[in-house]
PDB file of N, CA, C and O in Angstrom:
ATOM      1  N   UNK A   1      92.778 120.056 103.546  1.00  0.00           N
ATOM      2  CA  UNK A   1      91.804 119.412 102.692  1.00  0.00           C
ATOM      3  C   UNK A   1      91.903 119.963 101.268  1.00  0.00           C
ATOM      4  O   UNK A   1      91.764 119.218 100.298  1.00  0.00           O
ATOM      5  N   UNK A   2      92.140 121.252 101.149  1.00  0.00           N
ATOM      6  CA  UNK A   2      92.220 121.838  99.814  1.00  0.00           C
ATOM      7  C   UNK A   2      93.445 121.317  99.062  1.00  0.00           C
ATOM      8  O   UNK A   2      93.394 121.139  97.845  1.00  0.00           O
ATOM      9  N   UNK A   3      94.546 121.074  99.780  1.00  0.00           N
ATOM     10  CA  UNK A   3      95.735 120.508  99.149  1.00  0.00           C
ATOM     11  C   UNK A   3      95.446 119.093  98.646  1.00  0.00           C
ATOM     12  O   UNK A   3      95.862 118.718  97.550  1.00  0.00           O
ATOM     13  N   UNK A   4      94.733 118.318  99.451  1.00  0.00           N
ATOM     14  CA  UNK A   4      94.354 116.965  99.050  1.00  0.00           C
ATOM     15  C   UNK A   4      93.517 116.988  97.770  1.00  0.00           C
ATOM     16  O   UNK A   4      93.786 116.227  96.841  1.00  0.00           O
ATOM     17  N   UNK A   5      92.518 117.843  97.718  1.00  0.00           N
ATOM     18  CA  UNK A   5      91.649 117.946  96.543  1.00  0.00           C
ATOM     19  C   UNK A   5      92.445 118.416  95.331  1.00  0.00           C
ATOM     20  O   UNK A   5      92.232 117.928  94.221  1.00  0.00           O
ATOM     21  N   UNK A   6      93.363 119.364  95.539  1.00  0.00           N
ATOM     22  CA  UNK A   6      94.173 119.870  94.433  1.00  0.00           C
ATOM     23  C   UNK A   6      95.047 118.752  93.848  1.00  0.00           C
ATOM     24  O   UNK A   6      95.161 118.621  92.629  1.00  0.00           O
ATOM     25  N   UNK A   7      95.657 117.955  94.718  1.00  0.00           N
ATOM     26  CA  UNK A   7      96.489 116.845  94.245  1.00  0.00           C
ATOM     27  C   UNK A   7      95.625 115.791  93.562  1.00  0.00           C
ATOM     28  O   UNK A   7      96.015 115.243  92.531  1.00  0.00           O
ATOM     29  N   UNK A   8      94.472 115.506  94.121  1.00  0.00           N
ATOM     30  CA  UNK A   8      93.580 114.504  93.535  1.00  0.00           C
ATOM     31  C   UNK A   8      93.123 114.919  92.145  1.00  0.00           C
ATOM     32  O   UNK A   8      93.189 114.120  91.211  1.00  0.00           O
ATOM     33  N   UNK A   9      92.669 116.134  91.994  1.00  0.00           N
ATOM     34  CA  UNK A   9      92.184 116.600  90.697  1.00  0.00           C
ATOM     35  C   UNK A   9      93.348 116.786  89.721  1.00  0.00           C
ATOM     36  O   UNK A   9      93.223 116.458  88.541  1.00  0.00           O
ATOM     37  N   UNK A  10      94.469 117.305  90.200  1.00  0.00           N
ATOM     38  CA  UNK A  10      95.632 117.464  89.337  1.00  0.00           C
ATOM     39  C   UNK A  10      96.182 116.122  88.874  1.00  0.00           C
ATOM     40  O   UNK A  10      96.631 115.989  87.736  1.00  0.00           O
ATOM     41  N   UNK A  11      96.146 115.134  89.751  1.00  0.00           N
ATOM     42  CA  UNK A  11      96.606 113.799  89.378  1.00  0.00           C
ATOM     43  C   UNK A  11      95.732 113.176  88.303  1.00  0.00           C
ATOM     44  O   UNK A  11      96.234 112.486  87.416  1.00  0.00           O
ATOM     45  N   UNK A  12      94.447 113.411  88.374  1.00  0.00           N
ATOM     46  CA  UNK A  12      93.545 112.890  87.352  1.00  0.00           C
ATOM     47  C   UNK A  12      93.756 113.601  86.025  1.00  0.00           C
ATOM     48  O   UNK A  12      93.697 112.984  84.962  1.00  0.00           O
ATOM     49  N   UNK A  13      94.002 114.900  86.097  1.00  0.00           N
ATOM     50  CA  UNK A  13      94.180 115.667  84.864  1.00  0.00           C
ATOM     51  C   UNK A  13      95.476 115.285  84.157  1.00  0.00           C
ATOM     52  O   UNK A  13      95.528 115.305  82.928  1.00  0.00           O
ATOM     53  N   UNK A  14      96.504 114.944  84.889  1.00  0.00           N
ATOM     54  CA  UNK A  14      97.765 114.539  84.277  1.00  0.00           C
ATOM     55  C   UNK A  14      97.818 113.033  83.998  1.00  0.00           C
ATOM     56  O   UNK A  14      98.318 112.605  82.957  1.00  0.00           O
ATOM     57  N   UNK A  15      97.304 112.245  84.924  1.00  0.00           N
ATOM     58  CA  UNK A  15      97.414 110.797  84.803  1.00  0.00           C
ATOM     59  C   UNK A  15      96.495 110.183  83.765  1.00  0.00           C
ATOM     60  O   UNK A  15      96.862 109.198  83.125  1.00  0.00           O
ATOM     61  N   UNK A  16      95.315 110.742  83.586  1.00  0.00           N
ATOM     62  CA  UNK A  16      94.361 110.184  82.628  1.00  0.00           C
ATOM     63  C   UNK A  16      94.878 110.177  81.202  1.00  0.00           C
ATOM     64  O   UNK A  16      94.896 109.121  80.569  1.00  0.00           O
ATOM     65  N   UNK A  17      95.297 111.316  80.676  1.00  0.00           N
ATOM     66  CA  UNK A  17      95.838 111.316  79.315  1.00  0.00           C
ATOM     67  C   UNK A  17      97.122 110.482  79.170  1.00  0.00           C
ATOM     68  O   UNK A  17      97.355 109.861  78.133  1.00  0.00           O
ATOM     69  N   UNK A  18      97.948 110.481  80.226  1.00  0.00           N
ATOM     70  CA  UNK A  18      99.178 109.695  80.171  1.00  0.00           C
ATOM     71  C   UNK A  18      98.865 108.199  80.079  1.00  0.00           C
ATOM     72  O   UNK A  18      99.471 107.481  79.283  1.00  0.00           O
ATOM     73  N   UNK A  19      97.917 107.735  80.897  1.00  0.00           N
ATOM     74  CA  UNK A  19      97.552 106.322  80.852  1.00  0.00           C
ATOM     75  C   UNK A  19      96.849 105.975  79.541  1.00  0.00           C
ATOM     76  O   UNK A  19      97.015 104.871  79.021  1.00  0.00           O
ATOM     77  N   UNK A  20      96.065 106.912  79.006  1.00  0.00           N
ATOM     78  CA  UNK A  20      95.447 106.683  77.700  1.00  0.00           C
ATOM     79  C   UNK A  20      96.487 106.540  76.610  1.00  0.00           C
ATOM     80  O   UNK A  20      96.354 105.692  75.728  1.00  0.00           O
ATOM     81  N   UNK A  21      97.518 107.360  76.661  1.00  0.00           N
ATOM     82  CA  UNK A  21      98.585 107.279  75.670  1.00  0.00           C
ATOM     83  C   UNK A  21      99.335 105.954  75.798  1.00  0.00           C
ATOM     84  O   UNK A  21      99.659 105.324  74.792  1.00  0.00           O
ATOM     85  N   UNK A  22      99.609 105.531  77.030  1.00  0.00           N
ATOM     86  CA  UNK A  22     100.300 104.245  77.243  1.00  0.00           C
ATOM     87  C   UNK A  22      99.435 103.095  76.738  1.00  0.00           C
ATOM     88  O   UNK A  22      99.935 102.176  76.090  1.00  0.00           O
ATOM     89  N   UNK A  23      98.143 103.148  77.034  1.00  0.00           N
ATOM     90  CA  UNK A  23      97.246 102.078  76.597  1.00  0.00           C
ATOM     91  C   UNK A  23      97.137 102.024  75.078  1.00  0.00           C
ATOM     92  O   UNK A  23      97.023 100.944  74.499  1.00  0.00           O
ATOM     93  N   UNK A  24      97.172 103.182  74.438  1.00  0.00           N
ATOM     94  CA  UNK A  24      97.038 103.223  72.979  1.00  0.00           C
ATOM     95  C   UNK A  24      98.323 102.796  72.274  1.00  0.00           C
ATOM     96  O   UNK A  24      98.278 102.053  71.293  1.00  0.00           O
ATOM     97  N   UNK A  25      99.458 103.262  72.769  1.00  0.00           N
ATOM     98  CA  UNK A  25     100.713 103.017  72.063  1.00  0.00           C
ATOM     99  C   UNK A  25     101.464 101.778  72.541  1.00  0.00           C
ATOM    100  O   UNK A  25     102.181 101.159  71.755  1.00  0.00           O
ATOM    101  N   UNK A  26     101.321 101.409  73.786  1.00  0.00           N
ATOM    102  CA  UNK A  26     102.052 100.244  74.292  1.00  0.00           C
ATOM    103  C   UNK A  26     101.107  99.055  74.396  1.00  0.00           C
ATOM    104  O   UNK A  26     101.073  98.193  73.519  1.00  0.00           O
ATOM    105  N   UNK A  27     100.344  99.023  75.478  1.00  0.00           N
ATOM    106  CA  UNK A  27      99.472  97.886  75.738  1.00  0.00           C
ATOM    107  C   UNK A  27      98.533  98.261  76.888  1.00  0.00           C
ATOM    108  O   UNK A  27      98.970  98.922  77.830  1.00  0.00           O
ATOM    109  N   UNK A  28      97.281  97.868  76.844  1.00  0.00           N
ATOM    110  CA  UNK A  28      96.389  98.160  77.978  1.00  0.00           C
ATOM    111  C   UNK A  28      96.877  97.539  79.282  1.00  0.00           C
ATOM    112  O   UNK A  28      96.676  98.103  80.358  1.00  0.00           O
ATOM    113  N   UNK A  29      97.520  96.372  79.184  1.00  0.00           N
ATOM    114  CA  UNK A  29      98.045  95.743  80.393  1.00  0.00           C
ATOM    115  C   UNK A  29      99.181  96.575  81.003  1.00  0.00           C
ATOM    116  O   UNK A  29      99.314  96.650  82.225  1.00  0.00           O
ATOM    117  N   UNK A  30      99.979  97.185  80.166  1.00  0.00           N
ATOM    118  CA  UNK A  30     101.055  98.053  80.652  1.00  0.00           C
ATOM    119  C   UNK A  30     100.469  99.283  81.339  1.00  0.00           C
ATOM    120  O   UNK A  30     101.004  99.743  82.348  1.00  0.00           O
ATOM    121  N   UNK A  31      99.386  99.813  80.805  1.00  0.00           N
ATOM    122  CA  UNK A  31      98.740 100.972  81.423  1.00  0.00           C
ATOM    123  C   UNK A  31      98.189 100.608  82.802  1.00  0.00           C
ATOM    124  O   UNK A  31      98.296 101.400  83.738  1.00  0.00           O
ATOM    125  N   UNK A  32      97.608  99.431  82.933  1.00  0.00           N
ATOM    126  CA  UNK A  32      97.115  98.988  84.237  1.00  0.00           C
ATOM    127  C   UNK A  32      98.258  98.759  85.208  1.00  0.00           C
ATOM    128  O   UNK A  32      98.137  99.056  86.397  1.00  0.00           O
ATOM    129  N   UNK A  33      99.359  98.235  84.711  1.00  0.00           N
ATOM    130  CA  UNK A  33     100.537  98.031  85.554  1.00  0.00           C
ATOM    131  C   UNK A  33     101.077  99.367  86.062  1.00  0.00           C
ATOM    132  O   UNK A  33     101.440  99.485  87.233  1.00  0.00           O
ATOM    133  N   UNK A  34     101.129 100.366  85.191  1.00  0.00           N
ATOM    134  CA  UNK A  34     101.594 101.695  85.594  1.00  0.00           C
ATOM    135  C   UNK A  34     100.614 102.318  86.584  1.00  0.00           C
ATOM    136  O   UNK A  34     101.031 102.919  87.574  1.00  0.00           O
ATOM    137  N   UNK A  35      99.317 102.177  86.322  1.00  0.00           N
ATOM    138  CA  UNK A  35      98.327 102.806  87.197  1.00  0.00           C
ATOM    139  C   UNK A  35      98.299 102.169  88.584  1.00  0.00           C
ATOM    140  O   UNK A  35      97.857 102.810  89.536  1.00  0.00           O
ATOM    141  N   UNK A  36      98.752 100.946  88.722  1.00  0.00           N
ATOM    142  CA  UNK A  36      98.859 100.324  90.043  1.00  0.00           C
ATOM    143  C   UNK A  36     100.241 100.463  90.642  1.00  0.00           C
ATOM    144  O   UNK A  36     100.386 100.552  91.861  1.00  0.00           O
ATOM    145  N   UNK A  37     101.258 100.483  89.794  1.00  0.00           N
ATOM    146  CA  UNK A  37     102.635 100.523  90.280  1.00  0.00           C
ATOM    147  C   UNK A  37     103.071 101.874  90.805  1.00  0.00           C
ATOM    148  O   UNK A  37     103.810 101.947  91.786  1.00  0.00           O
ATOM    149  N   UNK A  38     102.628 102.938  90.173  1.00  0.00           N
ATOM    150  CA  UNK A  38     103.043 104.279  90.605  1.00  0.00           C
ATOM    151  C   UNK A  38     102.528 104.587  92.017  1.00  0.00           C
ATOM    152  O   UNK A  38     103.317 105.047  92.842  1.00  0.00           O
ATOM    153  N   UNK A  39     101.248 104.360  92.340  1.00  0.00           N
ATOM    154  CA  UNK A  39     100.816 104.620  93.722  1.00  0.00           C
ATOM    155  C   UNK A  39     101.486 103.697  94.736  1.00  0.00           C
ATOM    156  O   UNK A  39     101.777 104.118  95.856  1.00  0.00           O
ATOM    157  N   UNK A  40     101.734 102.437  94.353  1.00  0.00           N
ATOM    158  CA  UNK A  40     102.414 101.524  95.264  1.00  0.00           C
ATOM    159  C   UNK A  40     103.843 101.993  95.542  1.00  0.00           C
ATOM    160  O   UNK A  40     104.300 101.954  96.684  1.00  0.00           O
ATOM    161  N   UNK A  41     104.539 102.430  94.508  1.00  0.00           N
ATOM    162  CA  UNK A  41     105.896 102.951  94.682  1.00  0.00           C
ATOM    163  C   UNK A  41     105.889 104.221  95.530  1.00  0.00           C
ATOM    164  O   UNK A  41     106.772 104.410  96.366  1.00  0.00           O
ATOM    165  N   UNK A  42     104.917 105.077  95.324  1.00  0.00           N
ATOM    166  CA  UNK A  42     104.803 106.300  96.124  1.00  0.00           C
ATOM    167  C   UNK A  42     104.532 105.959  97.596  1.00  0.00           C
ATOM    168  O   UNK A  42     105.096 106.592  98.488  1.00  0.00           O
ATOM    169  N   UNK A  43     103.678 104.966  97.853  1.00  0.00           N
ATOM    170  CA  UNK A  43     103.380 104.572  99.230  1.00  0.00           C
ATOM    171  C   UNK A  43     104.610 104.008  99.929  1.00  0.00           C
ATOM    172  O   UNK A  43     104.854 104.311 101.097  1.00  0.00           O
ATOM    173  N   UNK A  44     105.386 103.190  99.223  1.00  0.00           N
ATOM    174  CA  UNK A  44     106.605 102.622  99.804  1.00  0.00           C
ATOM    175  C   UNK A  44     107.620 103.725 100.087  1.00  0.00           C
ATOM    176  O   UNK A  44     108.292 103.705 101.118  1.00  0.00           O
ATOM    177  N   UNK A  45     107.729 104.678  99.181  1.00  0.00           N
ATOM    178  CA  UNK A  45     108.670 105.789  99.371  1.00  0.00           C
ATOM    179  C   UNK A  45     108.276 106.649 100.571  1.00  0.00           C
ATOM    180  O   UNK A  45     109.127 106.996 101.389  1.00  0.00           O
ATOM    181  N   UNK A  46     107.011 106.989 100.679  1.00  0.00           N
ATOM    182  CA  UNK A  46     106.543 107.793 101.810  1.00  0.00           C
ATOM    183  C   UNK A  46     106.728 107.028 103.115  1.00  0.00           C
ATOM    184  O   UNK A  46     107.139 107.614 104.117  1.00  0.00           O
ATOM    185  N   UNK A  47     106.435 105.739 103.120  1.00  0.00           N
ATOM    186  CA  UNK A  47     106.628 104.931 104.328  1.00  0.00           C
ATOM    187  C   UNK A  47     108.093 104.891 104.743  1.00  0.00           C
ATOM    188  O   UNK A  47     108.402 104.984 105.932  1.00  0.00           O
ATOM    189  N   UNK A  48     108.994 104.755 103.782  1.00  0.00           N
ATOM    190  CA  UNK A  48     110.422 104.720 104.104  1.00  0.00           C
ATOM    191  C   UNK A  48     110.896 106.060 104.661  1.00  0.00           C
ATOM    192  O   UNK A  48     111.675 106.092 105.614  1.00  0.00           O
ATOM    193  N   UNK A  49     110.435 107.161 104.079  1.00  0.00           N
ATOM    194  CA  UNK A  49     110.841 108.484 104.567  1.00  0.00           C
ATOM    195  C   UNK A  49     110.308 108.719 105.978  1.00  0.00           C
ATOM    196  O   UNK A  49     111.035 109.211 106.841  1.00  0.00           O
ATOM    197  N   UNK A  50     109.049 108.373 106.216  1.00  0.00           N
ATOM    198  CA  UNK A  50     108.477 108.562 107.548  1.00  0.00           C
ATOM    199  C   UNK A  50     109.129 107.659 108.582  1.00  0.00           C
ATOM    200  O   UNK A  50     109.329 108.072 109.725  1.00  0.00           O
ATOM    201  N   UNK A  51     109.463 106.435 108.199  1.00  0.00           N
ATOM    202  CA  UNK A  51     110.129 105.520 109.124  1.00  0.00           C
ATOM    203  C   UNK A  51     111.512 106.032 109.486  1.00  0.00           C
ATOM    204  O   UNK A  51     111.927 105.947 110.642  1.00  0.00           O
ATOM    205  N   UNK A  52     112.219 106.557 108.511  1.00  0.00           N
ATOM    206  CA  UNK A  52     113.556 107.090 108.779  1.00  0.00           C
ATOM    207  C   UNK A  52     113.471 108.324 109.672  1.00  0.00           C
ATOM    208  O   UNK A  52     114.278 108.495 110.585  1.00  0.00           O
ATOM    209  N   UNK A  53     112.504 109.169 109.408  1.00  0.00           N
ATOM    210  CA  UNK A  53     112.345 110.392 110.195  1.00  0.00           C
ATOM    211  C   UNK A  53     111.947 110.066 111.633  1.00  0.00           C
ATOM    212  O   UNK A  53     112.364 110.758 112.562  1.00  0.00           O
ATOM    213  N   UNK A  54     111.152 109.031 111.820  1.00  0.00           N
ATOM    214  CA  UNK A  54     110.708 108.649 113.160  1.00  0.00           C
ATOM    215  C   UNK A  54     111.610 107.640 113.837  1.00  0.00           C
ATOM    216  O   UNK A  54     111.270 107.133 114.906  1.00  0.00           O
ATOM    217  N   UNK A  55     112.761 107.333 113.237  1.00  0.00           N
ATOM    218  CA  UNK A  55     113.711 106.356 113.780  1.00  0.00           C
ATOM    219  C   UNK A  55     113.028 105.010 114.039  1.00  0.00           C
ATOM    220  O   UNK A  55     113.179 104.417 115.107  1.00  0.00           O
ATOM    221  N   UNK A  56     112.290 104.551 113.059  1.00  0.00           N
ATOM    222  CA  UNK A  56     111.598 103.273 113.168  1.00  0.00           C
ATOM    223  C   UNK A  56     112.279 102.232 112.300  1.00  0.00           C
ATOM    224  O   UNK A  56     112.930 102.560 111.308  1.00  0.00           O
ATOM    225  N   UNK A  57     112.124 100.976 112.683  1.00  0.00           N
ATOM    226  CA  UNK A  57     112.644  99.910 111.854  1.00  0.00           C
ATOM    227  C   UNK A  57     111.675  98.730 111.889  1.00  0.00           C
ATOM    228  O   UNK A  57     110.968  98.510 112.873  1.00  0.00           O
ATOM    229  N   UNK A  58     111.663  97.998 110.813  1.00  0.00           N
ATOM    230  CA  UNK A  58     110.784  96.847 110.665  1.00  0.00           C
ATOM    231  C   UNK A  58     111.510  95.616 111.169  1.00  0.00           C
ATOM    232  O   UNK A  58     112.595  95.297 110.682  1.00  0.00           O
ATOM    233  N   UNK A  59     110.928  94.915 112.141  1.00  0.00           N
ATOM    234  CA  UNK A  59     111.535  93.702 112.683  1.00  0.00           C
ATOM    235  C   UNK A  59     110.694  92.512 112.235  1.00  0.00           C
ATOM    236  O   UNK A  59     109.471  92.511 112.375  1.00  0.00           O
ATOM    237  N   UNK A  60     111.370  91.502 111.697  1.00  0.00           N
ATOM    238  CA  UNK A  60     110.697  90.294 111.223  1.00  0.00           C
ATOM    239  C   UNK A  60     111.168  89.126 112.068  1.00  0.00           C
ATOM    240  O   UNK A  60     112.367  88.874 112.180  1.00  0.00           O
ATOM    241  N   UNK A  61     110.218  88.413 112.664  1.00  0.00           N
ATOM    242  CA  UNK A  61     110.511  87.235 113.473  1.00  0.00           C
ATOM    243  C   UNK A  61     109.546  86.131 113.048  1.00  0.00           C
ATOM    244  O   UNK A  61     108.390  86.106 113.471  1.00  0.00           O
ATOM    245  N   UNK A  62     110.033  85.220 112.208  1.00  0.00           N
ATOM    246  CA  UNK A  62     109.160  84.178 111.654  1.00  0.00           C
ATOM    247  C   UNK A  62     108.760  83.148 112.689  1.00  0.00           C
ATOM    248  O   UNK A  62     107.806  82.401 112.473  1.00  0.00           O
ATOM    249  N   UNK A  63     109.472  83.087 113.820  1.00  0.00           N
ATOM    250  CA  UNK A  63     109.108  82.120 114.868  1.00  0.00           C
ATOM    251  C   UNK A  63     107.884  82.577 115.643  1.00  0.00           C
ATOM    252  O   UNK A  63     107.163  81.751 116.201  1.00  0.00           O
ATOM    253  N   UNK A  64     107.640  83.884 115.685  1.00  0.00           N
ATOM    254  CA  UNK A  64     106.463  84.412 116.358  1.00  0.00           C
ATOM    255  C   UNK A  64     105.284  84.319 115.387  1.00  0.00           C
ATOM    256  O   UNK A  64     105.174  85.121 114.460  1.00  0.00           O
ATOM    257  N   UNK A  65     104.412  83.348 115.603  1.00  0.00           N
ATOM    258  CA  UNK A  65     103.333  83.078 114.647  1.00  0.00           C
ATOM    259  C   UNK A  65     102.235  84.134 114.705  1.00  0.00           C
ATOM    260  O   UNK A  65     101.579  84.389 113.695  1.00  0.00           O
ATOM    261  N   UNK A  66     102.020  84.752 115.862  1.00  0.00           N
ATOM    262  CA  UNK A  66     100.937  85.732 115.976  1.00  0.00           C
ATOM    263  C   UNK A  66     101.310  87.081 115.393  1.00  0.00           C
ATOM    264  O   UNK A  66     100.479  87.732 114.760  1.00  0.00           O
ATOM    265  N   UNK A  67     102.556  87.514 115.598  1.00  0.00           N
ATOM    266  CA  UNK A  67     103.013  88.819 115.121  1.00  0.00           C
ATOM    267  C   UNK A  67     104.395  88.667 114.479  1.00  0.00           C
ATOM    268  O   UNK A  67     105.401  89.028 115.089  1.00  0.00           O
ATOM    269  N   UNK A  68     104.449  88.136 113.254  1.00  0.00           N
ATOM    270  CA  UNK A  68     105.768  87.921 112.639  1.00  0.00           C
ATOM    271  C   UNK A  68     106.467  89.213 112.217  1.00  0.00           C
ATOM    272  O   UNK A  68     107.693  89.244 112.111  1.00  0.00           O
ATOM    273  N   UNK A  69     105.704  90.272 111.977  1.00  0.00           N
ATOM    274  CA  UNK A  69     106.295  91.544 111.557  1.00  0.00           C
ATOM    275  C   UNK A  69     105.824  92.619 112.519  1.00  0.00           C
ATOM    276  O   UNK A  69     104.633  92.729 112.811  1.00  0.00           O
ATOM    277  N   UNK A  70     106.780  93.420 113.015  1.00  0.00           N
ATOM    278  CA  UNK A  70     106.403  94.508 113.907  1.00  0.00           C
ATOM    279  C   UNK A  70     107.306  95.710 113.651  1.00  0.00           C
ATOM    280  O   UNK A  70     108.404  95.584 113.108  1.00  0.00           O
ATOM    281  N   UNK A  71     106.816  96.868 114.054  1.00  0.00           N
ATOM    282  CA  UNK A  71     107.561  98.112 113.904  1.00  0.00           C
ATOM    283  C   UNK A  71     108.100  98.490 115.282  1.00  0.00           C
ATOM    284  O   UNK A  71     107.359  98.530 116.263  1.00  0.00           O
ATOM    285  N   UNK A  72     109.406  98.766 115.337  1.00  0.00           N
ATOM    286  CA  UNK A  72     110.045  99.100 116.609  1.00  0.00           C
ATOM    287  C   UNK A  72     110.890 100.356 116.459  1.00  0.00           C
ATOM    288  O   UNK A  72     111.342 100.685 115.362  1.00  0.00           O
ATOM    289  N   UNK A  73     111.099 101.053 117.568  1.00  0.00           N
ATOM    290  CA  UNK A  73     111.993 102.214 117.563  1.00  0.00           C
ATOM    291  C   UNK A  73     113.426 101.735 117.461  1.00  0.00           C
ATOM    292  O   UNK A  73     113.821 100.746 118.079  1.00  0.00           O
ATOM    293  N   UNK A  74     114.190 102.460 116.666  1.00  0.00           N
ATOM    294  CA  UNK A  74     115.593 102.147 116.511  1.00  0.00           C
ATOM    295  C   UNK A  74     116.340 102.614 117.757  1.00  0.00           C
ATOM    296  O   UNK A  74     116.156 103.742 118.215  1.00  0.00           O
ATOM    297  N   UNK A  75     117.180 101.740 118.298  1.00  0.00           N
ATOM    298  CA  UNK A  75     117.936 102.061 119.503  1.00  0.00           C
ATOM    299  C   UNK A  75     119.187 102.815 119.108  1.00  0.00           C
ATOM    300  O   UNK A  75     119.943 102.369 118.245  1.00  0.00           O
ATOM    301  N   UNK A  76     119.410 103.966 119.743  1.00  0.00           N
ATOM    302  CA  UNK A  76     120.607 104.770 119.437  1.00  0.00           C
ATOM    303  C   UNK A  76     121.835 104.072 119.996  1.00  0.00           C
ATOM    304  O   UNK A  76     121.840 103.617 121.140  1.00  0.00           O
ATOM    305  N   UNK A  77     122.868 103.995 119.182  1.00  0.00           N
ATOM    306  CA  UNK A  77     124.078 103.304 119.621  1.00  0.00           C
ATOM    307  C   UNK A  77     125.045 104.241 120.285  1.00  0.00           C
ATOM    308  O   UNK A  77     126.118 103.818 120.714  1.00  0.00           O
TER     309      UNK A  77
END
């Protein structure tokens, strides 16, 4: 829990001035794009690392209307 709080507070201390600088010098819309894009990119990266570590793969089957996307274990060849 303390690590979570440290990252949360540290992220605000670094991210706030950075986003203010982007909003002032570039564009407020660019600052909003960065503030949404960085966490989304981090989430995708963490998901990919965890999926690789757990030997998981994403299976897409558009014919299955109820569950078109599912996570499955990768079969060792």
